N, C-alpha and C positions, 0 to 999 in steps of 0.2 A: 504494500500500500504506500503510495507516494504522499509525503507530508506536504500540506499546503502552506505557503509562506504568507504571513500577514503583511498587509501594505495599506497605504492610504488610498481612499476612494473619494471622488467627488460625485455626489448624487444630486441631480437637479429635479425639482418637482414643480408642477403647475397645480395650484390649489385654488379652491374657491376662496375669495377674500371675505371671510366671515369670522365672526368672533369665535374663538376657541379652536380654530383649525391648527394653528401653530402649537398650541398646548397639546393637542392630540398626537401630533407628530413627535414632539419632544417626549411625551409620556411613553410612546412606543419604544423609543430608544432607551430611556431610563428603565422602563419596566423589564427590558430584556438584557440589561447590563451592558449596553453599547455606549461608548463614549462619543460625544460630539466634540470635535476639535475646533470647528468653525461653523457658524450658522448665519446666513444672511437671508432677509426676506423683504420684498417690496412689491407693490402693485406694478403690473407690466402691461395692462391694456388701457385704452383710453377711457373706458367706463369705470375703471378700478374695481372690476368684479373678479379678476384673476390675479393672483400673486405668484411670483416665482420664488422658490425656496432653494437655496444652495446649502448642502450639508457636506462637510468634510468629516469623515469617520475613518476608523481603521478596522481591519479584520482580514480574515482569509477570504479568497474569492467566493467560496461557498457561503460564508457568513454575510458577505456584502449582498449576494444574490438573495439570501433569506431576508435581510433587512429591506431590500427593494421590494420584494414580494409582499412583505407585511405592510409596508407603507402604502402600496397600491390598494390594499384593502381598507385603508382609512377613508371614511366617507367623503370628505371634501377634496380628496386628491384626484385630479383628472389625468395626470401623466407623471411617470417616474422613469428617469433615465440615469443609469450609471455612466457618466461621461468618461470615466476612467476605462471602462470596458468597451465602450462604443467606438472609440477612435480619437482622433486629434481634437483637442479643445483648448480654449484659451482660459486661463484662470489668473485673476489679479486681485490684489488686496491693497488697501490704502491704510497708512498709519500716520498719526500725529505723534511726534517724538519731541519731548521737552528735555533740553540740555541746559543745566545751570553751571556756568563756569566763567573763568576770567583768565587773562594772560595767554600763555602758550596752549593750554587745553582748548580755549575758546577758538583760537586760530586753527588748531588741528580739526576741531569739530566742523568748522566752515569748509575746510579743505576736503574732508571726507564727504560732507554733504554735497559738495560740488561734483565729486567723482561719482556719487550715486544718483546724481540728478535730483536730489532732494531740494525742495524750495522752502526758504525761510518765510513762514506766514505770520510770524510774530517775533519781534526783536526788542529786547530791552538791554540795558547796560550790563546785565548779568545773566541773561538767558536767551535762548532761541526756542521756537517751536518750528520743527521741520515737518513738511508734508512730503510723504514718499509713497509712490505707487509702483507696484511690480509684483513679482512672484513672492510667495511666502518665504522662500529661501533668501531672496534679496533683502526683504525686510528684516528677517532674522539676522543676517550678516551686518546690516547697518546698525541695528540695535546693539549687537555685541560689541561693535567698534566704539559705540557711544558710551558704553558702561564706564570705562576708566576715565572718560572725559567729562563726566558730570551728568550722566543720564539720570533724570529725575522722575519722568513719567512717560507712559506709553498708552495710546489708545488706538486700537485696530478695528477695522471694519469687518474682518472676516472675508472669506473668498467669494468673489463674484465670478461666475463661469458661464461659458457659452460654447457651442460647437463651432469648429473652424469650418470655413468654406460655406457653400450654399445650404448645407444640412441644418435643420432646426430641431429643437426638442420635439416638435410636433411630427417631423418627418422620419424620426428614428423608429 
């Protein structure tokens, strides 16, 4: 018997934009002991009747299939797609990173921010708030480099994802 290897998965859902829908999805994960690493949700149609939920979780391929199948049975969910399994997709995250420093660490923080294409959205005599968009790995790297330079606070959006090319969540 071949052992399955756990990995990260990006699952995208289309759900009815109704009270309690997100709570039912999160309850399904927690009730079965699955961890949610990232969760984003927002209305995606002009009437704001449908929302897209992006969930990043970990597990073996069979566990991810099981999670997807269980989510599909949740009443307000109209579509479930494991983007990781379906093919190429784009995933991005945004972070606000506050660095409090002065002198050489302040200069180094600005230099690193420029290399990462982070934008200073707030500046004071003793702090910066940088806005950074990219892959989770890019954000993780930036945050780690800021730690010794005065990292004070981080706020992250979680992963937003979409299929590459002409394919859509509806056409999979």
